[in-house]
PARO-147968 format. One line per 2 residues: number of its first residue (from 1); their letters; for each residue x, y, z of C-alpha. Coordinates in nm, 2 decimals. Layout:
NUM = A = X/Y/Z; ...
! end
This chain:
1 = MK = 6.23/2.54/-3.89; 6.27/2.16/-3.86
3 = RK = 6.29/2.19/-3.48; 5.96/2.39/-3.48
5 = HS = 5.80/2.13/-3.70; 5.91/1.84/-3.48
7 = LV = 5.77/2.02/-3.17; 5.43/2.05/-3.34
9 = IA = 5.42/1.68/-3.43; 5.52/1.58/-3.07
11 = AL = 5.24/1.79/-2.93; 4.98/1.63/-3.16
13 = LV = 5.10/1.28/-3.06; 5.05/1.37/-2.69
15 = FT = 4.70/1.51/-2.76; 4.61/1.19/-2.95
17 = LI = 4.72/0.97/-2.67; 4.53/1.16/-2.40
19 = FT = 4.21/1.17/-2.62; 4.23/0.79/-2.69
21 = AC = 4.27/0.71/-2.32; 3.97/0.93/-2.22
23 = GS = 3.75/0.78/-2.49; 3.82/0.42/-2.38
25 = ES = 3.71/0.47/-2.02; 3.42/0.23/-1.94
27 = KP = 3.08/0.38/-1.84; 2.78/0.21/-1.69
29 = AS = 2.49/0.14/-1.92; 2.20/0.38/-1.92
31 = GE = 1.95/0.31/-1.64; 2.19/0.08/-1.45
33 = AS = 2.33/0.17/-1.11; 2.70/0.23/-1.12
35 = AS = 2.93/0.03/-0.89; 3.20/0.17/-0.67
37 = AD = 3.55/0.15/-0.81; 3.71/0.06/-0.48
39 = AG = 3.85/-0.28/-0.40; 3.54/-0.40/-0.22
41 = GA = 3.29/-0.28/-0.48; 2.95/-0.13/-0.39
43 = KE = 2.64/-0.34/-0.42; 2.41/-0.23/-0.71
45 = VK = 2.10/-0.05/-0.58; 1.78/-0.08/-0.77
47 = KI = 1.52/0.20/-0.75; 1.17/0.09/-0.67
49 = II = 0.87/0.33/-0.72; 0.61/0.29/-0.44
51 = GT = 0.26/0.39/-0.53; 0.05/0.53/-0.25
53 = GT = -0.22/0.78/-0.18; -0.26/1.10/0.02
55 = QF = -0.63/1.08/0.14; -0.62/0.80/0.40
57 = PG = -0.57/0.94/0.75; -0.33/0.74/0.96
59 = VC = -0.22/0.54/0.66; -0.10/0.76/0.38
61 = FI = -0.17/1.14/0.40; -0.01/1.48/0.39
63 = DE = 0.05/1.62/0.74; 0.04/1.99/0.85
65 = NG = 0.39/2.04/0.73; 0.32/1.91/0.38
67 = KL = 0.50/1.58/0.44; 0.38/1.25/0.32
69 = TG = 0.34/1.02/0.62; 0.13/0.76/0.79
71 = FD = 0.15/0.39/0.88; 0.21/0.25/0.53
73 = VE = 0.45/0.53/0.44; 0.67/0.51/0.75
75 = LV = 0.67/0.13/0.73; 0.81/0.15/0.37
77 = RE = 1.07/0.39/0.49; 1.17/0.15/0.76
79 = LD = 1.19/-0.14/0.52; 1.40/0.08/0.29
81 = KR = 1.66/0.11/0.56; 1.68/-0.27/0.60
83 = LD = 1.70/-0.36/0.23; 2.04/-0.25/0.10
85 = GY = 1.98/-0.36/-0.26; 1.69/-0.13/-0.31
87 = EF = 1.60/0.24/-0.30; 1.23/0.32/-0.25
89 = EF = 1.08/0.63/-0.39; 0.71/0.74/-0.34
91 = KT = 0.47/0.83/-0.62; 0.13/0.95/-0.50
93 = MD = -0.20/0.93/-0.68; -0.57/0.86/-0.64
95 = FS = -0.65/0.52/-0.49; -0.85/0.43/-0.80
97 = NL = -0.54/0.47/-1.02; -0.30/0.25/-0.83
99 = LL = -0.37/-0.09/-0.98; -0.37/0.05/-1.34
101 = SL = -0.05/0.23/-1.27; 0.11/-0.09/-1.15
103 = ET = -0.01/-0.28/-1.45; 0.13/-0.02/-1.69
105 = NK = 0.47/0.00/-1.52; 0.43/0.35/-1.38
107 = ID = 0.49/0.22/-1.03; 0.65/-0.11/-0.90
109 = VI = 0.47/-0.16/-0.57; 0.14/-0.05/-0.41
111 = AH = 0.14/0.04/-0.04; -0.22/0.14/0.05
113 = QM = -0.37/-0.12/0.28; -0.43/-0.36/0.00
115 = EK = -0.60/-0.70/0.04; -0.61/-1.01/-0.17
117 = NP = -0.91/-1.13/-0.37; -0.92/-1.38/-0.66
119 = ER = -0.96/-1.10/-0.92; -0.65/-0.92/-0.80
121 = EA = -0.45/-1.24/-0.76; -0.51/-1.33/-1.12
123 = KF = -0.33/-1.02/-1.24; -0.09/-0.93/-0.97
125 = LF = 0.16/-1.07/-0.72; 0.12/-1.02/-0.34
127 = NK = 0.39/-1.07/-0.09; 0.31/-1.34/0.17
129 = EP = 0.38/-1.17/0.51; 0.09/-0.94/0.61
131 = YS = 0.19/-0.61/0.77; -0.15/-0.54/0.92
133 = IF = -0.47/-0.74/0.96; -0.82/-0.60/0.98
135 = LS = -1.14/-0.78/1.08; -1.45/-0.66/0.90
137 = KV = -1.79/-0.67/1.06; -2.14/-0.53/1.00
139 = AV = -2.16/-0.16/1.09; -2.48/0.02/1.16
141 = SA = -2.59/0.35/1.32; -2.46/0.39/1.68
143 = KN = -2.83/0.43/1.78; -2.94/0.10/1.61
145 = ND = -3.01/-0.17/1.86; -3.20/-0.40/1.62
147 = VK = -2.93/-0.53/1.40; -2.69/-0.75/1.59
149 = SI = -2.54/-0.96/1.30; -2.55/-1.01/0.93
151 = ED = -2.85/-1.24/0.97; -3.05/-0.94/1.08
153 = LK = -3.01/-0.76/0.75; -3.28/-0.96/0.56
155 = GK = -3.48/-0.71/0.36; -3.25/-0.43/0.45
157 = KI = -3.00/-0.23/0.24; -2.62/-0.26/0.29
159 = QV = -2.38/-0.03/0.10; -2.01/-0.08/0.02
161 = SP = -1.76/0.05/-0.23; -1.78/-0.16/-0.56
163 = TS = -1.41/-0.24/-0.58; -1.36/-0.33/-0.21
165 = NQ = -1.29/-0.67/-0.06; -1.61/-0.61/0.14
167 = AY = -1.80/-0.59/-0.19; -1.65/-0.92/-0.31
169 = FL = -1.74/-1.10/0.02; -2.10/-0.96/0.02
171 = KK = -2.16/-1.06/-0.35; -2.05/-1.42/-0.27
173 = YK = -2.25/-1.43/0.05; -2.57/-1.31/-0.13
175 = EE = -2.52/-1.58/-0.39; -2.54/-1.84/-0.11
177 = HK = -2.81/-1.66/0.09; -3.06/-1.52/-0.18
179 = DA = -3.26/-1.29/0.04; -2.98/-1.19/0.28
181 = YD = -3.00/-0.81/0.19; -3.02/-0.56/-0.08
183 = LI = -2.66/-0.48/-0.19; -2.59/-0.13/-0.30
185 = FS = -2.26/0.00/-0.44; -2.13/0.35/-0.40
187 = SN = -1.79/0.52/-0.41; -1.89/0.83/-0.21
189 = GS = -1.70/0.93/0.10; -1.75/0.84/0.46
191 = ND = -1.96/1.16/0.53; -2.21/1.06/0.26
193 = LV = -2.24/0.70/0.40; -2.31/0.84/0.75
195 = QQ = -2.59/1.06/0.61; -2.74/0.77/0.42
197 = IE = -2.74/0.55/0.73; -2.87/0.83/0.96
199 = SG = -3.15/0.92/0.72; -3.26/0.55/0.69
201 = RI = -3.19/0.52/0.32; -2.92/0.27/0.40
203 = DA = -2.92/0.03/0.69; -2.56/-0.09/0.72
205 = TL = -2.22/-0.13/0.57; -1.92/-0.35/0.64
207 = ST = -1.63/-0.18/0.83; -1.34/-0.25/1.06
209 = DF = -1.31/-0.11/1.41; -1.01/0.10/1.29
211 = AL = -1.23/0.27/1.03; -1.51/0.37/1.27
213 = RF = -1.32/0.69/1.37; -1.37/0.82/1.01
215 = YT = -1.75/0.79/1.03; -1.85/1.08/1.25
217 = DA = -2.17/1.28/1.31; -2.22/1.66/1.32
219 = DG = -2.07/1.67/1.68; -1.76/1.48/1.58
221 = KE = -1.86/1.16/1.76; -1.85/0.82/1.60
223 = AL = -2.17/0.77/1.41; -2.14/0.40/1.35
225 = KT = -2.07/0.09/1.55; -1.97/-0.27/1.45
227 = VG = -2.19/-0.56/1.55; -2.16/-0.94/1.53
229 = EP = -1.87/-1.17/1.46; -1.59/-1.08/1.22
231 = LI = -1.69/-1.18/0.86; -1.36/-1.12/0.69
233 = QS = -1.01/-1.13/0.81; -0.81/-0.91/0.57
235 = DV = -0.44/-0.96/0.55; -0.29/-0.63/0.43
237 = LF = -0.01/-0.69/0.18; 0.20/-0.51/-0.08
239 = VL = 0.09/-0.55/-0.44; 0.36/-0.61/-0.72
241 = RK = 0.37/-0.72/-1.08; 0.40/-1.10/-1.15
243 = DS = 0.76/-1.07/-1.24; 0.87/-0.93/-0.90
245 = QE = 0.90/-1.24/-0.69; 1.26/-1.16/-0.58
247 = LA = 1.15/-0.82/-0.44; 0.84/-0.98/-0.28
249 = DQ = 1.06/-1.23/-0.10; 1.29/-0.95/0.02
251 = LD = 0.99/-0.75/0.15; 0.87/-1.06/0.34
253 = EA = 1.21/-1.10/0.51; 1.22/-0.74/0.61
255 = IR = 0.86/-0.75/0.74; 0.94/-1.05/0.95
257 = EV = 1.23/-0.85/1.10; 1.01/-0.55/1.20
259 = KA = 0.76/-0.79/1.35; 1.02/-0.97/1.55
261 = DG = 1.18/-0.66/1.70; 0.85/-0.49/1.78
263 = TL = 0.89/-0.21/1.52; 0.58/-0.30/1.33
265 = SK = 0.36/-0.30/1.65; 0.50/0.04/1.75
267 = LS = 0.42/0.19/1.41; 0.06/0.05/1.43
269 = LQ = 0.01/0.19/1.77; 0.15/0.53/1.66
271 = WL = -0.04/0.57/1.34; -0.35/0.35/1.36
273 = GA = -0.42/0.38/1.74; -0.40/0.01/1.82
275 = DY = -0.19/-0.30/1.73; -0.35/-0.42/1.41
277 = TK = -0.06/-0.66/1.33; -0.22/-0.97/1.48
279 = GL = -0.50/-1.19/1.33; -0.81/-1.33/1.49
281 = AE = -0.63/-1.65/1.61; -0.34/-1.45/1.76
283 = SK = -0.56/-1.20/1.94; -0.76/-1.46/2.13
! end
């Protein structure tokens, strides 16, 4: 009887020791990346949510196989390969929701051909190294031979999206040139803009040469053309929250790498149809 009692006590002691050892094993805090237990130790990887859209052909769109792709998307994937300390994950949404989603911490970075303006800079952080550069000019009907520059728009109507950099420029220009044009804002798509211009209700817009391929007539031909000198050089950048300087610096370093080894130019040629990675001064 005593022997049996001793065996039971011994078993309980063994169980207690095992349970205590298991309970004292250290675990990573919730939300933190766990490090490897090997001698070298793995670098902590931080997940970054990249906000982008699905309706911008060549830039961020869903292809025939249902895959998110385009210039901005594939560039982010390339940068992800080069930045060991981060893991990038896409979250798609309407363009109009991107800035609000960044402000409310639903995403960490915007990749959607974004440009600086003072209003955006007051609230958000931009990286410094542009990954594409677009030159905006006056755009009119392909049949219009009267308007050759912005000076020819006096008394005419020019339409742009209200939240665009083109709108910001045109508002400032009109303040300095009171009778320059009638400025009209509309968020309707490219087809509506073409119809407005072809019908004569609108005379012009601002556009880049890259965007002309989206303004087509009933026969699928380009309905608009650009005229005059470039009015805006738009550096395309990533948008982040103000507390993300370290990530912005890392993105800049990786962008300089893809520029130096030719990867960025190749992506631009593949997805945008031309090399839009050089500014006005560089292209001369």
